[in-house]
Phi, psi and omega in degrees: 000134181249137182279141186264116175259135183262122176293140177299156173271149189245179175289346175274353177271120187242156182298126181288346176270315194230350175083011175281174179296136178277135177239000190225125174237127183245121177268121182273144177313326188283353177103350175287171183216143182229141175252137169222152166294169176300315183310303182293319181306312184289318178301324186247014190296326175302308184297309182306324189290341175288324192245353186277136167282320185212135175244109179265108191251126172237032178292343176294349173285348177282340190273000000 
């Protein structure tokens, strides 16, 4: 079994909703990927958890 490593988000990664720095990466079951700032990641978390294969959340960096 090979461990999946998720690359850390950088300041170049931007929210797909508003363009702010992304702190949440959502890998969709369909193979696509979405990036969200902390605000939009939280606002859409219920729906995202239904369609996500994986959610990489770095919002702890905001504290």
